[in-house]
N, C-alpha and C positions, 0 to 999 in steps of 0.2 A: 456621169457615164450612164448610158442606156442599159437597163437590165432586161435582157431578152426573155427571161422567165417570168416577168412580171406583166400582167394585163394592164395596159395604159389606163384603162378605165377604173382601176381600183388602187387604192393607196397601199403603202407598205404595210400598214397595220392589218390588212386583210389578206396578205400573202398566205398561202397554205403552209402546212408544216413542212413538206418537202422542200419547198423553197427557202424556208427559214434555216433548215438543216444544211442545205447546200450553201447558203450565205455564211452560216456560222462556221462550216468546215473550211470554206475558202479563207475566211478572215483569220482562222486559227492557223492554217497552213502558211498564210502570208506573214503572219507574225513570227512563226517559228523559223521561217526562211531568212528573217532579217538577221544581220550580223549583230553581235551583242553591243558593240559600240554604237549607240543611238545618239543622234544630236539632241540636245535638250534646250528648248527655247528659253527655259527659266534659268538654267545655269550657264548656258553657253558652252557646256562642256560635255563630258561623257556621262550617260545615265548608268549609275551603278545599281545593280540588282542585289539587294541584301537577302541572303537565304533566310527562310523562316526558321527560326530557332527550334531545333528538335525534329525537324522535317527529314524525311529520307526519300530517296528517289531510286527506283520507282516506289510508290506507296504500296503497302501490303494489300493482298486481296482480302477484303473484309465485307461485311454487309454494307457498310457505308459507301465503300468505293464501288461495290458492284451495283448499288441503286442510285449512284450519284447522277444528277442531272442538273445542267445550268439553265434549263428552260429552252435551250436550242438543240443540244445534242441529247439523243435518247439514252437512257441508262442501259448499261450492259446487260442487266438482269431486270425483267419486269418485277414489280412488286407483287408478292403473292396475293392470290385471291383469298377472300375470307373462307374460313372453315365452314362446313355445312352440317357436320354431324352434331347430334344433340349433345349438349354439355350437361353432364349429371355428375353426382358424386363419385360414380364409378368411371366416368370419362371427363375428368376436369381439364380446364385449360392450365397448361404448365408454363411457368416462367422462371427465369433465373433472377436472383437479386444479388448484385454485387454490392459489397458493403465494407466500410472501414469504420472500426470501433472509435477512431479518432475524429471522424467527421461530424460536425454539428448538423450539417444538412441530412445526413443519414438519420439521426435522431429526430429531426423535425418531420421526417416522413413516416417515422415508425408507426405511430398510431394508425395511419391510413392503411399501412401494409398489414397491421394486425387485424384491422376490421375487414379488409379484403379477404383475408385468409379465413376469418371466422364466419363471415356471412355469405360468402360466394363460393361456387364450385371451382376452385383453383387449387393448384398444388405448386408450392414455392420450393424452388431449389436453392438453399442458402449458400452463397459464394463469398466467404470473407477473404479480404486481401490486405496486405500491408499498404499503409499510406504512400502515395507516390512521393510525397515530400521526403520520406525517410530513405526511400531507395535512390532519390536524386540528390539528397542533401540540401533541399530547399525547394523553391519554386522557380526552376529556370525558365525564362521567358515570360514570366507572370509580369503584368504591368505594375508600376510603382504603387498604385493606389489600391491593389486588389486586397491585401491582407487587412488594412485598416477599415475598408469599405465592409468587408465580410464580417469583421468584428461588430460593427454596428448592425448590419443586416440580419445577422442570425438572432440577435435579441429582439429586433423588430418583428421578424417573422414569427418567433415563438410567441410574442405578445399578441399578434393578430390572430394566431391559431388557438390562443388559450392554452398553451403547453407550458408547464413549469420548466424553467431553463436556467442552467448555471454551468459554466465550463468546468470540467473535472478538476477535482483537487486531490492528489497533484495532477498537473497536466499529463496527458498520455505521451505526449512527445516533448522532448526537450529542444527549445528553439528560441532564438533571439527575436523576441516580439515586443520588447519594451525598452525605452519610452517610444510612444508612437511617432515622434518626429525624427527618430534615429534608428528605426528597426532595420536590421539587415535580412532577417528571416533565415539566417544561417542555421543549419541543423547538423550537429555532430552525427556523423554516420558510424556505422558498425554496431553491432548488438551490444557490445560492452558499453557504448554511450547511450543506448536507447533501451534499457532493460524492460520498461513498462509496456512500451508498444509491442514488443516481441512477445511479452507474456500474455497481454490480453488478446492479441491476434491469434496466438497458438491456442488459447482457450476457446476462441471462436472456431478455430479449425477442429478442435475436439467436438464442439457442438455439431458441426457439419458431419463429422464421422458418425456421431451417435443419432443423426437425424433429429436433433433437437434445436435447429436453427431458430424457429419461431419462438420457442420458449426462452431460449438464451437471450434473444434480443429483448423480449418482453421484460425479463427480470434484470439482466446485466446492463443493457444500454439505458434503461430507465434509471438505474442505480447510479450509473456514471454521469448522467446528464440533468437529472431533475432537481439537483440541488439538496438532496436529503441526506447524503453521505459525504463525510470528509474522510480522507485516507482510504480511498476505494480499494487498494490492494489488499488491505487487511479484511475486506468484506467479500472478496471475490468468491471464495469457496462457499460461504453462506448463500450467496445469490445464485450460484450454479446449482446448489442443492434445491433451491426453490424452482429452478428450471427443470428439475427432474434428473439432474445429473449428480454424480458423486464428486462433489467439489474438491474435496481433499485428495481423492484418487486422481482427478484430472490434473491437479496442480503438481502432484508427485510424478505423473507420467510425462508431463510437459518439461519438467526439469531434467528427468532421467532420459527422455528420448526427444529432444528438441527437433532433430532432423525429421522425424516422422511427421510433425505438424508444420515444419517449414516446407516440406515437400508438397503438402496440401496447399499451403498459400501460393507456392510457385506454380502449381498446376492451375490454380484459379486465375493467377495473373496471366498465364498463356491463353486461357480461354477468353478472358476479358479483352485481350489484344485482338482477338479475331472478330470482335463485335465491331471494331473501328472506333471505339471510345475508351478513354483511359480514366475517366473520372467516376466518382460515386456521390450519391447513390446511383446505381444504374439498373434499371428494370429492363429485362431482355425477354421479348416474346417472339417466338418463331424467328429468332436471329435478330430481331429489330430492336435496337437500343433506344431507351428513353432515360436521358440524363437529368438529374436533379430533382429535388423535392417539388419543384414548381411544374415538373412534367407528369406528375401523377395523374392528373386529369386526362391528359392525352393518352397516357398508357391505359387508363381505364376504359376510355373511348375505344381504343383498339381492341381491348378485350370484348367490350360489348358488341362491336362490329363482327366479332368472331363467335358470337352466340353465348356469351357469358350469361349465367343464370344464377339466381339466388338459391340458397339451400332451402329456404322456406317457401320458395315458388313465387315470392312477391315480385313486383315490378322494379325495373332498374331506375335509378334516377335519370332525369332528363337533362340534357346539356344544350344550351343555346348561346349565341353571341349577341343577343339583343340587350340594349341598354335599358 
């Protein structure tokens, strides 16, 4: 069929953006106008559309949905332009750090976060959250290989980064994860069945309230994951003391007023939902989420694009994609 919007002297690859948008919009409209019962050449029958597990329609308005583009349709909201104000100790770049005390990948990015806070003009807003697995009773929709792969990967990443690593003893969350050929990943829900994850998460909420997030992570997360401590619940007060908190007072208040800290975790969960991503570690700068320890370099690049400076005035590291 002849395309009247296309110059016959140029190919489709050179069509301008307007024509691409028109073509994409027409294709989308045509697809939506079709009846759901489509002929299938492979099956000879009806194409069945399987809903994506956990999805909802319409999707919530988040940073991700606002800035989404498929390369044809423009985003609803343009990406923000970089900041131009000078970044100093009095005017630092501010970011949110969403964190689960149960996540090995949070621990694996910890040293980089601590170095960023120590050497650069930034201000971190610590955002502790309950693990999604506890809230959902497992990993709904996760592929069958996810857990076993991650168990190998986390040790591999730690070794590559030169970080001492061992899973907490006891585990923070009670879950069916052994033997590897028969794991169900089922998680008993309700606080009664998961006392340790609620305890450590509420202590993290206490650190947020006391503006001790960085110190708490430095001491308590290292204690949980670096393999030096067995029976970590018995050492929790001691390591909170090292973080500049009154550990015994925090534990007493967490037990006496659990709702106070659960409310903090719930508020953090609601804020995380507005970013458009549900995972951790999640670094969020100017509303833009960067998920995973492997996205730290991209997060740092975005900070640098917005004028990041070192506290000592030295140069920033350079990044390139050359082999």
